C-alpha positions as CSV (number, residue, x, y, z in Angstrom):
1,X,183.3,114.0,140.6
2,X,186.4,116.1,140.4
3,X,188.2,113.1,142.8
4,X,187.7,110.7,140.7
5,X,190.2,110.3,137.8
6,X,189.4,111.2,134.4
7,X,188.5,107.4,133.5
8,X,185.1,107.4,136.1
9,X,184.2,111.0,135.1
10,X,184.2,109.4,131.2
11,X,181.8,106.5,132.6
12,X,179.5,109.0,134.5
13,X,179.4,110.8,131.2
14,X,178.6,107.6,129.7
15,X,175.7,107.0,132.4
16,X,174.0,110.5,132.6
17,X,173.5,110.7,128.7
18,X,172.4,106.7,129.2
19,X,169.9,108.5,131.8
20,X,169.1,111.4,129.4
21,X,167.9,108.7,126.5
22,X,165.7,107.0,128.8
23,X,163.7,109.7,130.5
24,X,163.3,111.2,127.0
25,X,161.3,108.2,126.1
26,X,159.9,107.1,129.5
27,X,158.6,110.8,129.4
28,X,157.0,110.8,125.8
29,X,155.7,106.8,126.9
30,X,154.0,107.8,129.6
31,X,152.1,111.3,128.8
32,X,154.5,113.2,130.6
33,X,156.0,111.6,133.8
34,X,159.4,110.5,134.4
35,X,161.2,107.8,135.1
36,X,164.5,108.9,136.2
37,X,163.5,112.8,137.6
38,X,162.1,112.2,140.1
39,X,161.8,116.1,141.4
40,X,159.9,116.3,138.9
41,X,157.5,113.2,139.7
42,X,156.9,114.8,143.3
43,X,155.9,117.9,141.5
44,X,153.9,116.6,139.5
45,X,152.4,114.2,142.4
46,X,151.4,117.1,144.3
47,X,149.7,119.2,141.6
48,X,147.8,115.9,140.9
49,X,146.2,114.9,144.8
50,X,144.6,118.7,144.0
51,X,143.5,118.4,140.5
52,X,143.7,114.9,138.8
53,X,144.3,111.7,141.6
54,X,145.0,109.2,138.6
55,X,148.2,111.4,137.7
56,X,149.4,111.8,141.4
57,X,149.0,108.0,142.2
58,X,151.1,107.3,139.1
59,X,154.1,109.8,139.9
60,X,153.9,108.2,143.4
61,X,154.2,104.6,142.3
62,X,157.3,106.1,139.6
63,X,158.9,107.2,142.7
64,X,158.3,103.9,144.7
65,X,159.3,102.3,142.1
66,X,162.9,104.6,142.0
67,X,163.4,103.7,145.3
68,X,163.2,100.3,144.8
69,X,165.6,100.0,142.1
70,X,167.7,102.2,144.3
71,X,167.5,99.7,146.8
72,X,167.8,96.6,145.0
73,X,170.9,97.2,143.4
74,X,172.6,98.6,146.9
75,X,171.6,95.1,148.7
76,X,172.7,93.1,145.9
77,X,175.6,94.9,145.4
78,X,176.4,94.5,149.2
79,X,176.9,90.3,149.1
80,X,179.7,91.7,146.3
81,X,183.7,92.4,146.9
82,X,183.9,96.7,146.8
83,X,186.2,96.3,143.3
84,X,182.9,94.3,141.9
85,X,180.4,96.9,143.0
86,X,180.3,98.9,140.0
87,X,180.0,95.8,137.4
88,X,177.3,94.4,139.3
89,X,175.2,97.4,139.4
90,X,175.8,98.2,135.7
91,X,174.7,94.6,135.1
92,X,171.8,95.3,137.1
93,X,171.2,98.2,135.3
94,X,171.2,96.1,132.0
95,X,169.1,93.0,133.1
96,X,166.2,95.6,134.5
97,X,166.8,97.5,130.7
98,X,166.4,94.2,129.2
99,X,162.9,93.9,131.4
100,X,162.1,96.8,129.8
101,X,162.7,96.0,126.3
102,X,160.8,92.6,127.1
103,X,157.8,94.2,128.2
104,X,157.4,97.4,125.6
105,X,157.6,94.4,122.4
106,X,154.3,92.4,124.7
107,X,152.8,94.7,124.1
108,X,152.8,96.3,128.2
109,X,153.4,100.0,127.9
110,X,152.6,100.3,131.9
111,X,155.5,97.7,133.0
112,X,158.2,98.5,130.9
113,X,157.8,101.9,132.0
114,X,157.8,100.7,135.0
115,X,161.2,98.6,134.9
116,X,162.4,101.8,133.3
117,X,161.9,103.2,136.6
118,X,164.0,100.4,138.3
119,X,166.1,101.1,136.3
120,X,167.2,105.2,136.3
121,X,166.9,104.1,140.7
122,X,169.7,101.4,140.0
123,X,171.7,103.6,138.0
124,X,172.6,105.7,140.8
125,X,174.2,103.2,143.0
126,X,177.1,102.7,140.3
127,X,179.0,105.5,141.9
128,X,178.9,105.2,145.8
129,X,181.7,106.3,148.5
130,X,181.3,105.6,151.9
131,X,177.7,104.6,152.2
132,X,176.2,107.8,149.9
133,X,175.9,108.7,146.6
134,X,179.3,110.7,145.2
135,X,177.7,110.9,141.8
136,X,174.0,112.0,141.1
137,X,173.6,110.4,137.2
138,X,170.0,111.4,136.3
139,X,169.2,114.3,138.3
140,X,171.2,117.2,137.6
141,X,170.0,120.1,139.4
142,X,173.3,119.1,142.0
143,X,175.3,119.1,139.2
144,X,174.2,122.4,138.6
145,X,174.9,123.8,142.1
146,X,178.5,122.5,142.4
147,X,178.9,124.2,138.4
148,X,177.9,127.1,139.8
149,X,180.0,127.4,143.0
150,X,182.6,125.7,140.9
151,X,182.4,128.3,138.8
152,X,182.4,131.2,141.6
153,X,185.4,129.5,142.6
154,X,187.7,130.2,140.1
155,X,186.1,133.9,139.7
156,X,187.6,134.3,143.2
157,X,191.0,133.2,142.5
158,X,190.7,128.8,142.6
159,X,190.7,125.9,139.9
160,X,189.7,127.5,136.4
161,X,188.9,124.2,135.2
162,X,187.2,122.2,138.3
163,X,183.7,123.8,136.9
164,X,184.2,121.6,133.5
165,X,183.4,117.9,135.2
166,X,180.0,119.2,136.2
167,X,179.1,121.2,132.8
168,X,179.8,118.2,130.9
169,X,177.6,115.4,133.0
170,X,175.0,117.8,132.4
171,X,175.3,118.0,128.9
172,X,175.8,114.6,128.7
173,X,172.0,114.1,129.7
174,X,170.8,116.7,128.1
175,X,172.6,114.9,124.2
176,X,171.5,111.8,126.1
177,X,167.9,113.4,125.7
178,X,167.9,115.1,122.1
179,X,169.2,110.9,121.6
180,X,166.3,109.2,123.4
181,X,163.5,111.9,121.8
182,X,165.0,111.0,118.4
183,X,164.6,107.4,119.2
184,X,161.6,107.5,120.3
185,X,159.7,109.5,117.5
186,X,161.8,106.8,114.9
187,X,160.8,103.2,116.4
188,X,159.3,103.6,120.2
189,X,160.0,99.5,119.7
190,X,163.2,100.0,119.2
191,X,164.2,102.7,120.9
192,X,164.7,100.8,124.8
193,X,166.0,98.3,122.6
194,X,169.3,101.1,122.3
195,X,169.7,101.8,125.8
196,X,169.4,98.5,126.7
197,X,172.3,97.7,124.0
198,X,174.5,100.9,125.1
199,X,174.1,99.6,128.7
200,X,175.2,96.0,127.7
201,X,178.2,98.0,126.2
202,X,178.8,99.9,129.6
203,X,179.4,96.7,131.7
204,X,182.7,95.5,130.1
205,X,183.5,99.3,129.8
206,X,183.2,99.4,133.6
207,X,184.9,96.4,134.2
208,X,187.7,97.9,132.3
209,X,188.1,101.1,134.3
210,X,187.4,99.4,137.5
211,X,190.3,97.4,137.2
212,X,192.2,100.1,135.5
213,X,192.3,102.9,138.4
214,X,190.8,103.8,141.2
215,X,187.1,104.4,142.8
């Protein structure tokens, strides 16, 4: 993450905040499953295999949809020039969130949750380098490991500030989650609309950053 300039880091913070927001409303709407945290769903699936088959199937379905979101956004972006891939990937996320909102407003909560999961998988394709994810914006275990590494480096005489972006990325997800939970409590229907609106705003933001910065 620290290899990106500050503009891209700020975009990553926004995406992590969006992920926290969406995961919170997905968790509350599904009754305890995640739409962006697949380690949690994997544990849920494992427990469900032993105790509740329906829970295991639901968790497995969400994991599959998350992977499908990654797959589809990469396939679509592969046909686009490198300079526009981030914008196309961001547009895909916004479109999927809009689909989730439409399903929610139509009364199909299960389908809406599925769209949210696909969207969160797709959001992890925005930051890719050399064929791999360079910044994971929906899962924070790796980010916290890197935070620990950078803090250790600082204690051993290395950079005193390299740990800050990782802390901010994690805090962005937490802040987004708080807003998502508050939004869901206020209005379940509006909460997905808010997420969609923010994703739409990030499309021109991504366009401007990619036009003026090095990726």
